[in-house]
N, C-alpha and C positions, 0 to 999 in steps of 0.2 A: 178463174181467178178467186172468186167467191166462194169457194168452197173448198180453199186450202185448208188444210186442219192446222191447228197450232198445237197442236200434240207432239207430230211427226217435224216441228221445226227444230233446230236447234237454235236456243236463243245467244245471241253474238254478245260478245263483252259491252260492246256501246249500250245495248239495250239495257242490260244488265245495269250499267250506269244510271242510265235515262230514270229507270225504274226507283233506284234508289236518290238520284235527287227529287223525284216525284212526292216520295215518300217523306222524305226531309223539309219539302213545302208544307207538305200536308200535316207532320206535326207543331210546325210553328205557327199553321192555319190555326188548326188545336187548341194550340195554347192560347193566342188571342181570344178562341170562343170561349175558352172555360173561364180566362180574366175577366169576361163580359157576362156570363152568368154570377160570378162572385160578387162583380159590381151591382147587377140586378138585384139578387136576393138584397144584396145590404141598402139597396135604394128602398126596397120593399119594407123593411123592418125597421129602417130609419122612420117610414110613413107613418106605420103602425104604432110608434112610440112604445116598441116592448122592447125590452132589458131581458138578451141572449147572452149566457154565458158559455162558453164552446173551450171545450177540451180538448186537445189534440190527444185522439190514443194512440197506446205506443204499441206499434205495428213493427219497428225495427227489431231486427234482431242483435242479440246482445252476442259481441264481439270479445269480450275478455270481465272476467270479474275479477279485482284486484284483490290484493291481501284483507286489506282493511273493508275488503265489501264491499268497493265500490262498481258499480254496472258501467260496463264501455260499451256504447250501441254502435250499428254501424248508421254513416250516412246515409240519410235517405234518396234515394234517386229521385234524380232531377224530371223533369217534364217528358224532356227529349230522350231521355236515357230511360224512361217508363216506355212513352210510345215507341222508340225502336225495340225494347222487350217484348211490347204486344205486338208490333210487327211480325217479329218471325216467329209466332203462332199462325201465321196466316198460310194455307195451306193450298197451292194453286192447281194441283192436281186433279179436288175434286171437278165434280160433274154438276153441270147446272140443275140437275134433278135434285141431287141433295140439297146442295143449297137451296133450292125454291123446298124441298121438305122443310128445311131447318126455319125456314122463314114462315113456312105455315103457323109452325109450331109456335114460334115469337108470336106471330100475330094472334092464336088463339091465347096465350101466355096473358097475352097484351090484354084481351078482351077481359079476361076473369081478373085481372086487378084492375082495372079501369071503372071494374063496378065497384069495387072495394075503396078503389081512390077517393077523396074527397073534390079531389078537381077533377073533371070531368074532361079536361081535355089537355091532361100530361099523358103520353105513351109512351114506352119504352121498347127498344127493339132487340131481338135478341142477336141479332149480327148487325154489329154497327159498322161494319165496314163493309156493306153490300155496294155501295156506290163506287168506292171505291176499286173493289172487286173490280165491276162491270167496266169500269173506263179502263183502267191496266188489261183487261182484259182486249177491249176492243184496240186500243194500241197496239197491244204484240198483234193482233188479227191485221192489223194496216201494215206494221212492219214486216212481217212476213212476206204479205202481197209486194209489199216494194221490194224485199230482198230476190223474191223470187224475179221479178219483171229486172231489176239489176243482173240476175247472174244468165238471164236468157238473153237478156242485151249485150251484155260483154262475152260470155263464151262459147254460145252458141249461134252467136252472129243473126238473130232473124231479128233485129231492129237495130237501124242506127241512130245512135245520137248527136247530134252536130249541133256545136252551137250557133247562134243567131246570130249569123252577121247583120255589122252594121251598114248602114248608110253609104254607100259607094260615092265618095266624092267627085268632085266632077275633073276629070281626068285633061290634060293636056298632050299629047302623045309630042308633042316635036321639042317641048320644054324639057320634060325627060330626055329626051333620045341627045338635043343642046348639053344636057345637065351629064349626063353618064360620058360623052364623048369626052367632055370638059378632064373629068376624074379621072378616067382612062388615061389622057394624054399627058397629062401631072404625073400619075403612078407610074408610067412608062416612061417619063424622062427620069425622074427620081431613078428606076431600075438602071436606063442605061448610062446614067451615070455613073452609078456603081460599079457597074460593069465594065466601063472605061477606064475607070480610076484603080481599078484589081487587075486589070491587062496590061495596063500601064506600068504597076509598081511590080509585076511578075515578070514581064519583059524585061525591066531595069535588073531586076534581082537578079534575071537568070544572066542577061549579059555581062553584069557589071560585079555577078557573086555578090551579093547586095542583103545584108543580113536581115534575117524577119523578125517585126516584132514581136510579134504573139510567141513566138519559142524562146526567146527571149526573156519575156515576162512568165512564161512557163518556168524557166530557170531561175527567178528569182524567187518565184510562189515556193517553188521547191526547199528553195532556201531561208525564206523570210517571211515575218508575217506580213500580210496586205489585205487591204480594206477599199473599197470605195465608198465616198465622202462626196457626194452632190457632185458627180461625173466628174471626180479624182481618185486617182490610184497611190493610196498613203501606207505609208509602213510605221512600223513600230523597232525600234534598237534596244529598249531597256529591259531590263529585265525585273519588272513587275510579276509575270509570273513564275518567278522564282522567289516572290517573296521578297523584294526591293523596297526598302523606306526611303529611297534617292527621288530628290521631286524633280532631278532633271528631266525633260523629256525626249525620246528620241525616236521623234516622228519625222521620216522622209517623204521626199515626194518624188512619184515614180513617171513621165512621162516620154511619152516619142520623140526621137531624136528627128531633127528636119533633114528629109532626103537629098538635098543639097548640101547641107553639112557632111552627111555622110560619103556623097560621094568625093566632097572635097578632102576628106580624109584619106578617101582608099585611093587617091590620083595622087598626093603625099609620098602617102608611106605604100607604093604598089607591094611591094614584096613583104612588107610585115603581115602581123594580125588582122584577120577582119574588123573593124572596129563592132562597137555592138550597137544595136537600134535604140537601146534604151538610153534617158537620162533621167540620172538618178540627180535628186536637189537635198541636202541636209543642211540642219541648222548652222550659222556661223560658229556658234561655241562648240561644234564638235567636228572643223575641217582641223587638219592638219594634222601632226603628229605629238603623241602624248607619252610619257612614261615615268615611273614612280623613282627615283632615284633615292638611295639606301647608302648611308656612308656611317663608319664609326672613326670619331678624332677625338682627342683631345680638347678638353675644355680651355678655349680661348677669350680674351677680353673681348673682342670685337665679334664676338657669335651672337651676343645679344642685341648690341647696337645696330647690327649690319639691316639694312632694310632691304627687303627681295619685292620685286614686281614680277607677278606671272608674265607679264609679254615682256619679261625682259631676259626670259629663261632661253638660252639656245641649245636646242637638244643636240648631243653630238652623234657625230652620223650623219651620214646622207637623207635629205630630206626630199621627201618625194613630189615629183613634180605638180602642175597643175591639176586643181581639181576635174577640171572639164576634159583631161587627156588622161586620165584614170580612167581603167574598168571599171564597170557598177560593182564588183564583188570585192577588190580593192579598196574601193571608195566606202562601201560600206563596212567593212570587218574594221577599215582606220578608225571611223566614226565610232562604232561601237567601242574596241579599243580604248578611246579617248572619253565614253562614257565609262567603262570600268574604271579608269584610273579614277576621274573626277569624283565616282561612287567611294572607291576605295579609301581615299585623300580625306571626302566629308565625313566618311564614317570613322574614320582615327583621328581627326579633326575635334571630330563629338568628345570620342571614348578620350583622348586628352585631355579637355576639358572637364571633363565629369568624373574622373579618377583621382582619389587620392592620396598619391602618392608621398613618401617621406619628402622626395624633393619635387616640387610640381613641377610639369610636364607646361613646356611654353609652343604656344601655336603664334607663328610672325609671318603673316602675308600668306603665302604658299610654301610652309616652309612647319615641321615642326620637332619641336627639340625634347628628347628625354634623355634623364640620366640612366645608364644603363650599370657602371661601376663606378667607384669612386675617380675621379678624374678622365669618366669615358662620357661622351655622348652620342647619342644616336640620334643621327640625321633625315629626315623622312622628307621630301622635297617631291611635288608633280611639278615636270617639264611639260609643258605643252605650247609648240609654236604651232600657230594658224596660221602664218603666210599674212599674217594684218600688220605687221609690225612695221612703223614708218622710221624714215632716214635720221630723225631726232634722237633715235634711242637705238642707233646701230653702234655706238661705242659701248653705251650698259650694256649689250648682249654678247660684244666681243668680250667686255672684261668675265662676266658671268659665266660663258660656257669657256674661260682658261681655268677658273677656279673649281670649275665642276669638270674633271676631266675621266676620261673611262678607267685611268687605273683606282684612283680612288671609288668608284662606284662599284658596290658591292651587288654581283647578279644574284648570287643564291637567298640573299636576304629578299630581293625584289622579287624571283620566284615563289617565296617562301608568302610573302604577304597576297602574290596573286591566289595562289593554291588556297589558303586561309579564307580569303572572301569566296572563290568557288565552293571550297566546303559546305560553306556557310549556305550559299545558295543551290546544293544539291540536297543537304538534310532538308531544306525546308520542301523538296518537290520528291524525294525518294522516301517514306516515311518506312520504317519496319514492320512488317508484317508480325501479328497480323493488326491490321488498322480496319476502322470501319469505311466501307465504299462511300457514304455519304454523310454528312452532319460532322460534328467537331472531333478533332483528333481525341486520342485519349493518349495516359500516360506514355513515357518512354519505355523501352524494352528493359533498362536497368529500374527502374523504377516498376514495371510490373513485374519483374521479378524480384521484386523486395520482399514480400510477401513468403513465397517459396525458400527463397534464400534465407530467410530468418535477418532481415536488414536490423541492424539499430539504430538508434536515435541521430547516432552520428555519422553512421555511412546515410541516412537519409538527407541530413544537412547537407553532406558534400555530395550528393547527386543533385540538390537544387543551384547551388554552385557553377555558375559557368562563368569560364575566363573571356574578355573582351580579346578582339583582335590587336590590340593595342600591346597586350601585356603578355602575347603568345610572343611577339613578333621582339619585345624585349626580352624575354627569356631566352627567344633563339638567339638573339646577338650577346646576350649574356656569357650562355655557353658556344657560340662561336668564339668571343673574344676570349676565354678560358679557353679553348682548346689550342689560340693561335697561340698562348701564352705558355701552354703546358708543353706544343710542340717547338717554342723556342728553349725552354728550359732543358729538354732531354737534348736538341740537339748541341746547345752550347755545352754540356756535360762531355755529352759524345765526343767532341772536340776537343778539349781539356784533358781528360781523362784518356790517355792512349794503352794503358793496360792497367784495367781488364778492358776488356769491350762489350759495350754498349751497345744494343740490339732493340729497337721499338716496332713494333706491331702493329698500327691500327686499325682498326676493324672496318671491312670497309661499310658495312650495312650497319647504320646506327640510328638514332632516332633524333628528330631536328633539335631536343633539350638534352640530350645524353649521349655520351661515347665511349668508346674503353681502346687502351692501350695496352699491350701485354710486353714486360721491360724483361729481358733475358742480358743478364752477366754472367759473360763467360770468359774464360782465359784462351788464348792461343794454344791450339794442341793439348788440354787440359781440360775439353769440354765434358768428356764423360768421367772424369775423377770429381768436378764439384759445377755445378750450374745452379745460378740465385735468380730465382724468378720471380716476378711482383706485378699483380694489376693493377692500374690505376684507372677509377672510371672517373671521367670527366661530366660532372653537373653544369648547373647554371652559375654558383657563385660559390660552390663548394669542389672538393677533390676528395675518392672516397679510395685508398690503399688496403690494398688487401697484400702482406708481405709471405716471404715465404714460411713463417714459423707459424700461418692463420694469424698474426694478428692484425686487426681491422686499425687501421689510424684514420682521421677524418681532417683535412688539409682546409683552412681557406683560400680566401682569391691570390694571396700573397704568393711570391714568387720564390721569394728566399724559405718557405718552409718547405716546398717542393725541393729545392734546391739541397737542404738539409737533409732530408732525406735522403734522396739518392745518395749523397756523399756519404751518409752512414750505411745504406746499402753496398756501394763499393768497396768500403772497406772494413765489411762484415764480412764478403764473399772474400777476400783477402787471406781474414784469419780462418774462414771455414775452407778454403783451398790449401793454405797450408797444412792445417790438421788430417786434411783427407790425404794432400802426398805424405807425410810424417807415418802417417798409419801403413801405407802403403810402402815406405823403407823401414819399418820396424822400429820405430821411435815411438815413446812415449807421451802423451797429454799428461802434463803436470799442472797446470793451470790456466784458465781463460778468462774472460770478462769483455761483454762486448760495451760494457760500460763504465772504463775504468776512473774510479774516483782520486789516484793521486796526481800529481804534477798540475800544472797549471790550466785553467779553463779554458776552457777551445772553442774560440768565437764562432766557429762554424761545426757543428754534429758533434758528435763524442768520439773519444780516444777509447780504440780497442787496443787488446794483447792479449797474449797468449805465452808460453812457457812449455819447452819440449827438452824430454831428455832423450839420450842416442840409447840404442839397445844394450852396453855396456852400462851406461849411466854413468858414465867417467866425460861425457860432454853435454853441454846445455846450451839451449839457442832460447834467445828473448827478444819477442817483437812486438813493438809499439807502433802503431799506427795513428797519427793525425790527422786530420782533413787540412789543418793550417800549415805542420810541417811538411807530412811524407811520411812513411813508413821507415822505420828505423830497427836495426837486426843487431842482437849485443849475441858474444858468444861466450863460455864459461869451460875451463876443464877443469877435472882432477886426477889424481891428487895435486895439491897444491905446491906448487915446484918453489915456492918462495916461505916453505916451513920449514922453521928453526925450531929444534928444542931448547927450552930455556928452564930455569928455576921454578917457573908458575907452569910450566907448560910441558909434562914429560912424556904421556903417552903420545905415541906413535896414530892411535887411531885417527885424531885429529888431522891427519894428514888428508886424509879423504876428501875433505871436505873443499868444495869447489872455488876456486879461485876468482879473483874481480871478473867482471863482465867488461867485455872490450866491442866497441863499436866496426861492423864490417861497414866499409864501404861499397856501397852494391852499386853505384855506378859505374865500378872498374873491374867490376864481377864480369865472366861472360856467361851469355844467357841471353833471351831474345825476349824474353818477360819474367816479373817478379818469381811467377811459380817453377820456372825453369833455374833461375838460379837458386831459390831455395833446394831443391831438390840435387843440385850439384854442390851444394855445401853440405847437405846432409849426409851425401856420399862420401865427399873427402873427411867429414867428422867420423864416419862411420868407420873406416878403413883403417887398420892398427899403425901407428906410428911408428 
């Protein structure tokens, strides 16, 4: 082992670390030694009382020379850096003979210099690291030997290295036997008890078709979020993962139902479904049934003064049974619905207080009142029955239930409210791509495309605006009310006006705040000759009408404006139809006006008229339509029968002038509608008399 050569041994990494640690310690040692030598020289100098001025030589390299000639030097190396630089010059690959030669040359040079030196005791060595090298070399040899020993003992198994065992304590075999026997008996009793319980539960479940707790728990985990908190299984019904800011907690507890209760329930309802092995406990504030009631009504004096209590609201419809009799799935769904309705109402109430409307919104108890249109209010109420009402308020429950009937409740707006909040939750969890996988999310898709699409300042400001849920539902309520008003006006006019026929086609696919209706005005049997079509776009507070001639008319929410427009379109259709029939019959149009300026001012719409001449020119028909009076028809003929030659008028050419117009009684004429009567009249006047 002593003949192991260090040159044939590969230095491990930990040996290199050891060498670096030794060199670092040597550097600190020489640092202190150098300081000691300086102190010693200073003491000798002070003892001889000789003043010595020492100037440090400029040995640092010049790093930079500025434009004004100033030289910037490199910082001098510290003692540790200088020692590390000198240590890098050590060559461990040289043999001992070379170092011996270097050492002899150093000794000879020392002898020559010692003769010339004033101090005979001072000698300098050419190789100052000789002792360090020898120590490191000896350490390397010992480490190499140790590495060989470990490799032989570990790999080739020539040696066995066992740890030194401690002294054996005094053994008591009988005590150990009794202790082990007691421990085994206790463990066996626990296992046997568990086996008996499992066998009994399995036997009961097989014989009585008992439900399995673990299967039901697995189904709960598949549909709801569960976690175990201090040996208790709890779940969460809230929408916090979707960004909900509602403070109500939706924590419920899942426990195992007692087997005797399950057996009793199965015995009472043998033919029914198998009861669940779970018992779900929800908070009292989430029990029962809840829904949002939305209703539009006219303003009443007692609306503001009415006091509404949340516990005095009776939910219409059949209430669910007791919570213990419900299945856990139905119970959790009902509790989550209550939580959702409460969150929705709380958010609407907060927005109603924060919004700055022309007519302030009011929140009274569990009801929100907002003005939709002048004289029309939107009532949003939360109805929650948690089956905890006492007998003292039973009368109050009955009165509230009668006032809030199913007929007044608008299910469409209720569905819209639920859909708006669910859209907010969905947008919080489903961001448009591309978006970062981690970290804060960036701008929306519209703002990301604002640069490539060259959006201006107005468009950027519009992107930052977001409508609240209350504003959106108010807009939908306004459109809903405008649509109902428009339907009522069109149906009323269609009933009042028998001739012509008014047919309304409402689009089935509309947006929540805009709908469209196409109105066709036709006469029975003459729809191919003349047809008047117009489109009415129903918005939130306004109506936009696109007429046949391409003109665009904007109407307000007043019903009278739409009524005037429809009557004008009806009588313009009659004038257009008469002209079309006249062209087919060969009659000539002499004059036509859709806004007649003569005669009395019409209280409803405008008067229109037209003048037609027969093919021979001896007959004329004048038609005047007034919304308040109806349609009037006048005829005239030429030559004038009552023309008499006098001294003033002797030329007979004036005989061809038309005579006075005489009114035709349309109600006594034959024909199924106005255009049919006019066709018969033109045919009669066109025939030679």
